[in-house]
GUKOLKOL-382499 format. One record per residue (C-alpha): residue in three letters; x, y, z. Coordinates in Angstrom, 2 decimals. Layout:
N
<rec><resn>ALA</resn><east>X</east><north>Y</north><up>Z</up></rec>
...
# end
This chain:
110
<rec><resn>MET</resn><east>0.03</east><north>0.04</north><up>-0.09</up></rec>
<rec><resn>ALA</resn><east>2.45</east><north>2.90</north><up>1.24</up></rec>
<rec><resn>ARG</resn><east>5.89</east><north>2.99</north><up>2.66</up></rec>
<rec><resn>ASP</resn><east>6.46</east><north>0.92</north><up>5.72</up></rec>
<rec><resn>ASP</resn><east>8.60</east><north>3.42</north><up>7.50</up></rec>
<rec><resn>TYR</resn><east>6.21</east><north>6.24</north><up>8.80</up></rec>
<rec><resn>SER</resn><east>7.19</east><north>7.88</north><up>11.66</up></rec>
<rec><resn>PRO</resn><east>5.09</east><north>7.60</north><up>15.03</up></rec>
<rec><resn>ARG</resn><east>3.65</east><north>11.09</north><up>14.61</up></rec>
<rec><resn>GLU</resn><east>2.42</east><north>10.41</north><up>10.88</up></rec>
<rec><resn>VAL</resn><east>0.95</east><north>7.16</north><up>11.99</up></rec>
<rec><resn>ILE</resn><east>-0.92</east><north>9.04</north><up>14.77</up></rec>
<rec><resn>GLU</resn><east>-2.19</east><north>11.67</north><up>12.20</up></rec>
<rec><resn>LEU</resn><east>-3.37</east><north>9.24</north><up>9.71</up></rec>
<rec><resn>LEU</resn><east>-5.24</east><north>7.14</north><up>12.22</up></rec>
<rec><resn>ALA</resn><east>-6.76</east><north>10.41</north><up>13.79</up></rec>
<rec><resn>GLY</resn><east>-8.02</east><north>11.22</north><up>10.28</up></rec>
<rec><resn>ILE</resn><east>-9.28</east><north>7.92</north><up>9.52</up></rec>
<rec><resn>LEU</resn><east>-11.36</east><north>7.74</north><up>12.78</up></rec>
<rec><resn>SER</resn><east>-12.70</east><north>11.14</north><up>12.40</up></rec>
<rec><resn>ASP</resn><east>-13.88</east><north>10.35</north><up>8.76</up></rec>
<rec><resn>ILE</resn><east>-15.32</east><north>6.97</north><up>9.97</up></rec>
<rec><resn>LYS</resn><east>-17.37</east><north>8.75</north><up>13.01</up></rec>
<rec><resn>ARG</resn><east>-18.70</east><north>11.31</north><up>10.37</up></rec>
<rec><resn>GLY</resn><east>-19.81</east><north>8.31</north><up>8.25</up></rec>
<rec><resn>THR</resn><east>-17.86</east><north>9.53</north><up>5.34</up></rec>
<rec><resn>PRO</resn><east>-14.76</east><north>7.87</north><up>3.54</up></rec>
<rec><resn>SER</resn><east>-11.91</east><north>10.04</north><up>3.22</up></rec>
<rec><resn>PRO</resn><east>-11.11</east><north>10.46</north><up>-0.53</up></rec>
<rec><resn>SER</resn><east>-8.41</east><north>12.94</north><up>0.19</up></rec>
<rec><resn>LEU</resn><east>-6.47</east><north>10.61</north><up>2.59</up></rec>
<rec><resn>ILE</resn><east>-6.57</east><north>7.56</north><up>-0.07</up></rec>
<rec><resn>HIS</resn><east>-5.40</east><north>10.10</north><up>-2.53</up></rec>
<rec><resn>ASP</resn><east>-2.47</east><north>10.91</north><up>-0.31</up></rec>
<rec><resn>LEU</resn><east>-1.70</east><north>7.58</north><up>0.41</up></rec>
<rec><resn>SER</resn><east>-1.65</east><north>6.45</north><up>-3.28</up></rec>
<rec><resn>GLU</resn><east>0.53</east><north>9.76</north><up>-4.22</up></rec>
<rec><resn>ARG</resn><east>2.98</east><north>8.95</north><up>-1.52</up></rec>
<rec><resn>THR</resn><east>3.48</east><north>5.42</north><up>-3.11</up></rec>
<rec><resn>LEU</resn><east>3.70</east><north>6.45</north><up>-6.52</up></rec>
<rec><resn>ALA</resn><east>6.10</east><north>9.30</north><up>-5.46</up></rec>
<rec><resn>GLU</resn><east>8.22</east><north>6.56</north><up>-3.80</up></rec>
<rec><resn>GLY</resn><east>8.50</east><north>4.56</north><up>-6.94</up></rec>
<rec><resn>LYS</resn><east>6.82</east><north>1.58</north><up>-5.53</up></rec>
<rec><resn>GLY</resn><east>3.77</east><north>1.80</north><up>-7.76</up></rec>
<rec><resn>GLY</resn><east>5.00</east><north>1.75</north><up>-11.35</up></rec>
<rec><resn>THR</resn><east>2.29</east><north>-0.38</north><up>-13.07</up></rec>
<rec><resn>ARG</resn><east>-0.97</east><north>0.41</north><up>-13.34</up></rec>
<rec><resn>SER</resn><east>-2.51</east><north>-2.78</north><up>-11.62</up></rec>
<rec><resn>THR</resn><east>-0.39</east><north>-2.10</north><up>-8.74</up></rec>
<rec><resn>ARG</resn><east>-1.87</east><north>1.41</north><up>-8.25</up></rec>
<rec><resn>LYS</resn><east>-5.28</east><north>0.18</north><up>-8.65</up></rec>
<rec><resn>SER</resn><east>-4.83</east><north>-2.43</north><up>-5.79</up></rec>
<rec><resn>ALA</resn><east>-2.89</east><north>0.25</north><up>-3.57</up></rec>
<rec><resn>VAL</resn><east>-6.14</east><north>2.55</north><up>-3.97</up></rec>
<rec><resn>ALA</resn><east>-8.46</east><north>-0.38</north><up>-3.46</up></rec>
<rec><resn>LYS</resn><east>-7.09</east><north>-1.57</north><up>-0.43</up></rec>
<rec><resn>ALA</resn><east>-7.33</east><north>1.97</north><up>0.94</up></rec>
<rec><resn>THR</resn><east>-11.01</east><north>2.41</north><up>0.48</up></rec>
<rec><resn>PHE</resn><east>-13.22</east><north>2.36</north><up>3.34</up></rec>
<rec><resn>ARG</resn><east>-16.75</east><north>0.79</north><up>3.23</up></rec>
<rec><resn>MET</resn><east>-19.61</east><north>2.87</north><up>4.29</up></rec>
<rec><resn>PRO</resn><east>-21.32</east><north>1.11</north><up>7.28</up></rec>
<rec><resn>THR</resn><east>-24.55</east><north>-0.71</north><up>6.42</up></rec>
<rec><resn>VAL</resn><east>-27.78</east><north>0.36</north><up>7.87</up></rec>
<rec><resn>LYS</resn><east>-29.22</east><north>-2.53</north><up>9.76</up></rec>
<rec><resn>LYS</resn><east>-32.54</east><north>-3.73</north><up>8.69</up></rec>
<rec><resn>THR</resn><east>-35.29</east><north>-3.71</north><up>11.24</up></rec>
<rec><resn>ARG</resn><east>-37.24</east><north>-6.89</north><up>11.94</up></rec>
<rec><resn>LYS</resn><east>-41.04</east><north>-6.99</north><up>11.59</up></rec>
<rec><resn>VAL</resn><east>-42.69</east><north>-6.97</north><up>14.82</up></rec>
<rec><resn>SER</resn><east>-45.30</east><north>-9.75</north><up>14.72</up></rec>
<rec><resn>ARG</resn><east>-48.98</east><north>-9.49</north><up>15.74</up></rec>
<rec><resn>TYR</resn><east>-48.25</east><north>-11.78</north><up>18.80</up></rec>
<rec><resn>GLN</resn><east>-45.50</east><north>-9.35</north><up>20.10</up></rec>
<rec><resn>LYS</resn><east>-48.06</east><north>-6.31</north><up>19.44</up></rec>
<rec><resn>VAL</resn><east>-50.71</east><north>-7.71</north><up>21.49</up></rec>
<rec><resn>PHE</resn><east>-48.34</east><north>-9.21</north><up>24.04</up></rec>
<rec><resn>GLY</resn><east>-46.73</east><north>-5.52</north><up>24.45</up></rec>
<rec><resn>LYS</resn><east>-50.21</east><north>-3.97</north><up>24.96</up></rec>
<rec><resn>HIS</resn><east>-51.32</east><north>-6.50</north><up>27.62</up></rec>
<rec><resn>LEU</resn><east>-48.07</east><north>-6.22</north><up>29.65</up></rec>
<rec><resn>LYS</resn><east>-48.36</east><north>-2.46</north><up>29.50</up></rec>
<rec><resn>ALA</resn><east>-51.77</east><north>-2.61</north><up>30.78</up></rec>
<rec><resn>LEU</resn><east>-50.96</east><north>-4.92</north><up>33.64</up></rec>
<rec><resn>LYS</resn><east>-47.96</east><north>-2.75</north><up>34.58</up></rec>
<rec><resn>ARG</resn><east>-49.83</east><north>0.21</north><up>35.03</up></rec>
<rec><resn>LYS</resn><east>-52.63</east><north>-1.94</north><up>37.06</up></rec>
<rec><resn>HIS</resn><east>-49.95</east><north>-3.48</north><up>39.24</up></rec>
<rec><resn>PRO</resn><east>-46.72</east><north>-1.60</north><up>39.28</up></rec>
<rec><resn>ARG</resn><east>-45.27</east><north>-3.50</north><up>42.31</up></rec>
<rec><resn>THR</resn><east>-45.85</east><north>-7.03</north><up>40.89</up></rec>
<rec><resn>SER</resn><east>-42.66</east><north>-8.45</north><up>39.41</up></rec>
<rec><resn>THR</resn><east>-42.40</east><north>-8.44</north><up>35.70</up></rec>
<rec><resn>SER</resn><east>-42.02</east><north>-12.31</north><up>35.22</up></rec>
<rec><resn>ILE</resn><east>-45.41</east><north>-12.69</north><up>36.66</up></rec>
<rec><resn>LEU</resn><east>-46.79</east><north>-10.10</north><up>34.78</up></rec>
<rec><resn>MET</resn><east>-45.15</east><north>-11.44</north><up>31.37</up></rec>
<rec><resn>LYS</resn><east>-46.81</east><north>-14.79</north><up>32.31</up></rec>
<rec><resn>ARG</resn><east>-50.40</east><north>-13.27</north><up>32.62</up></rec>
<rec><resn>ALA</resn><east>-49.75</east><north>-11.15</north><up>29.44</up></rec>
<rec><resn>HIS</resn><east>-48.88</east><north>-14.40</north><up>27.53</up></rec>
<rec><resn>ARG</resn><east>-52.12</east><north>-16.27</north><up>28.81</up></rec>
<rec><resn>LEU</resn><east>-54.39</east><north>-13.18</north><up>27.95</up></rec>
<rec><resn>THR</resn><east>-52.63</east><north>-12.84</north><up>24.53</up></rec>
<rec><resn>LYS</resn><east>-52.95</east><north>-16.65</north><up>23.73</up></rec>
<rec><resn>ARG</resn><east>-56.77</east><north>-16.27</north><up>24.53</up></rec>
<rec><resn>GLU</resn><east>-57.07</east><north>-13.21</north><up>22.38</up></rec>
<rec><resn>LEU</resn><east>-55.35</east><north>-14.47</north><up>19.32</up></rec>
<rec><resn>LYS</resn><east>-57.23</east><north>-17.91</north><up>19.35</up></rec>
# end
């Protein structure tokens, strides 16, 4: 990719730039360009295929948005029953209320 003998200061600057770009959710084309230019200037990237691979290795993937799962009918009804039971019986433990909500939901969906 690039040269192997970066100074510790240069490494820290590169990593700081990468992390700030990742936090913003944007890849850093300027960073990729800088790395490929440094590689070419040193004479390590003479052929076209080498340049492409150096740039391809330095690219960053955008974080993918996680797909939300569909809430089932049972879960919706169960949630309504559980909320109502919690309002009526705030001091009762959640596990007991969940058992009651489950029984009510089974009856309702029959």
